C-alpha positions as CSV (number, residue, x, y, z in Angstrom):
1,M,3.7,-12.6,-15.5
2,T,3.9,-15.1,-12.8
3,D,1.6,-18.0,-12.8
4,Y,-1.2,-17.4,-10.1
5,F,-0.1,-20.7,-8.2
6,E,3.5,-19.9,-8.2
7,L,2.9,-16.4,-6.9
8,A,0.4,-18.1,-4.2
9,E,3.2,-20.6,-3.1
10,L,5.8,-17.7,-3.1
11,A,3.6,-15.5,-0.8
12,D,2.8,-18.4,1.6
13,R,6.7,-19.3,1.8
14,I,7.3,-15.6,2.5
15,L,4.5,-15.0,5.0
16,T,5.6,-18.2,6.8
17,I,9.1,-17.0,7.0
18,C,8.0,-13.4,8.3
19,D,5.5,-14.9,10.7
20,D,3.6,-11.5,10.8
21,D,6.7,-9.4,11.3
22,V,6.3,-6.6,8.8
23,E,9.9,-5.6,9.0
24,E,11.0,-9.0,8.1
25,L,8.3,-9.0,5.3
26,V,9.9,-5.7,3.7
27,S,13.6,-7.3,3.7
28,V,12.3,-10.4,1.9
29,L,10.3,-8.4,-0.4
30,D,13.4,-6.2,-1.1
31,E,15.4,-9.5,-2.2
32,L,12.8,-10.4,-4.7
33,E,13.0,-9.6,-8.5
34,E,11.3,-6.4,-9.2
35,G,8.7,-7.7,-11.5
36,V,7.6,-10.5,-9.0
37,R,7.6,-8.2,-6.0
38,D,5.5,-5.8,-8.2
39,E,3.0,-8.4,-8.7
40,L,3.1,-9.5,-5.1
41,L,2.3,-5.7,-4.1
42,V,-1.0,-5.7,-5.8
43,S,-2.0,-9.2,-5.3
44,D,-4.5,-11.1,-3.1
45,F,-2.0,-12.6,-1.3
46,L,-0.9,-9.4,0.8
47,N,-3.1,-7.1,2.4
48,A,-2.8,-3.2,1.9
49,Y,-1.3,-2.6,5.3
50,Q,1.8,-4.8,4.5
51,V,2.2,-3.0,1.3
52,F,1.7,0.4,2.8
53,W,4.6,-0.6,5.4
54,Y,6.6,-1.8,2.4
55,F,6.6,1.7,0.7
56,F,6.7,3.9,3.6
57,R,8.2,2.0,6.5
58,Y,6.4,3.5,9.2
59,E,2.9,2.8,11.1
60,P,0.0,4.9,10.2
61,D,-2.5,5.9,12.7
62,I,-4.7,3.2,14.3
63,L,-7.7,3.7,12.0
64,A,-5.7,3.8,9.0
65,A,-3.9,0.8,9.7
66,E,-7.2,-1.1,10.5
67,R,-8.6,0.1,7.1
68,L,-5.4,-1.3,5.5
69,M,-5.4,-4.5,7.1
70,L,-9.1,-5.2,6.2
71,S,-8.1,-4.5,2.5
72,S,-6.4,-6.8,0.0
73,A,-3.2,-5.4,-1.7
74,S,-5.2,-6.1,-5.0
75,S,-7.7,-3.2,-4.1
76,L,-4.6,-0.9,-4.3
77,L,-5.2,-0.7,-8.0
78,Q,-7.9,1.4,-7.4
79,G,-7.2,2.9,-4.3
80,V,-7.8,2.6,-0.7
81,L,-9.1,5.1,1.8
82,I,-6.6,6.0,4.4
83,E,-8.3,8.8,6.1
84,E,-10.8,11.7,6.0
85,R,-9.8,15.2,6.9
86,D,-12.7,17.9,6.9
87,I,-14.1,17.5,3.4
88,Y,-11.1,15.6,1.9
89,E,-10.2,12.0,1.6
90,I,-6.8,10.4,1.3
91,L,-6.4,7.2,-0.7
92,F,-3.6,5.0,-1.1
93,R,-2.9,3.3,-4.4
94,V,0.1,1.5,-6.4
95,A,0.2,2.6,-9.9
96,D,3.1,1.0,-12.0
97,G,4.9,-0.2,-9.0
98,R,5.1,3.1,-7.3
99,P,3.0,4.1,-4.2
100,E,0.5,7.0,-4.7
101,M,-1.5,9.0,-2.4
102,F,-4.5,10.8,-4.0
103,V,-6.7,13.6,-2.4
104,T,-10.2,13.9,-3.4
105,D,-13.1,16.0,-2.4
106,G,-15.3,13.0,-2.8
107,E,-16.1,13.7,-6.4
108,E,-12.8,14.6,-8.1
109,V,-9.0,13.8,-7.5
110,L,-7.5,17.1,-6.5
111,M,-3.8,16.2,-6.0
112,V,-1.8,13.3,-6.6
113,F,1.4,12.5,-4.6
114,Q,3.9,10.0,-5.6
115,G,7.0,8.2,-3.7
116,T,8.0,7.5,-0.3
117,N,6.9,10.8,1.0
118,A,3.5,10.6,-0.6
119,Y,1.5,10.0,2.4
120,R,3.3,13.0,4.3
121,D,3.0,15.0,1.5
122,A,-0.8,14.5,1.0
123,A,-1.5,15.1,4.6
124,E,0.5,18.3,4.5
125,W,-1.3,19.5,1.6
126,V,-4.7,18.8,3.1
127,D,-3.8,20.5,6.3
128,N,-2.7,23.7,4.3
129,T,-5.6,24.0,2.3
């Protein structure tokens, strides 16, 4: 586990280099050692939007992007609401360094999708249910 202050300094250097360019951020994160990268992806030093972009490499809709930007990456350990569709909620979380989308009915988890297609798979499942 990386020292908190070392991780903070690394994140500061990375964000200075990237200057709010998420595509550049992805390139820099890809170059990091996996363990350090995994720590950053669930830290208070990045926001959930940056982590979403890292894993999925595309722009979510405006409301989802705003929700993600307002959430720290550390909140991804529990899950961040991406969107609501009918009676379903789609949440994004990171578990063991992997992206997950889980669908709930507000009370229980109905489905969990993993990997780089998880968001699209979750939305498709909701649309077809």
